[in-house]
Residue, then its C-alpha position, 0 to 999 in steps of 0.5 A: m499499500y502507498e504510504p505517503k511521505t509528506k504528512e502532517t507533523d508537530q515541528s513547530v512553524i516557528e522553529f522552521i522558519e527560524q532555520v531558513d538561511s537567507p534572512k530575507k527569505r526568512e522575513d518573506a516566509y514570515r509575511l506569507l506565514g501572516i498572509f496565509e493564515e489570515t486568508s485561509g482561516y487556519e492555523a500553519k502546520m508543518w507538513g513533512p520536513s519543509i512545507i508549512g500547510f494550512g488547513t487539511y483535506h482527504y482525496r482519493y482519486a480514481s486509481g484508488h491512491e488516496g490520503d491527506a493534504p493542506y489545502v495551500g502551503f508554502s516552503p521557502r526553499k534554497a532557490k526559491i519559494s514553492l507556493y502550493f495551490a490546488p492541482g487540477d485548479e483550471q481558474r489558477a491560470n487566469l489569477l497568475q497572469n496578474f501575479g507577478k513574476h512567477t513560474a508554475g508547475k502542476g501544483c506549485v508556483y515558484i517566486n523569488k520573493v514577495a516582493d515581485i508578486d501581488t499579494e491581493v492575487l496571492r490572497e485570491l489564490i488561496r480562497e480559489s484553492i480552497t474552495f475548488l478543494k472543498e468543492t471537489y473533496p466536499d465530504q470534509p471536517 
């Protein structure tokens, strides 16, 4: 049976942010922490060793693969800051057009620093992702 690597942990979010090497990236992590908590309405929790996640939902794919994941999250990585939103949400591409400097993958959006993006669009991305996941997986607490 598949065992997901990224699970919610009891690790301290603040201790994790304090271990970020770059003072600028650490400052951005605290700024993102405030934006994500305020916008999502969820307390920050560590997921695995390096993802700060907000809220949780249970997914089950047609393949039978299932698990738990945060609604949204971010990780202040060495190269770039990774922002995690719902995979499959078609509204994301529209919102990203006005987001600012970024690159995007399947479920991640990568930024260099918070100053490069429109934080109001970030808030909209957070709200949209949570709404999309709650509609896609309605049997959530």
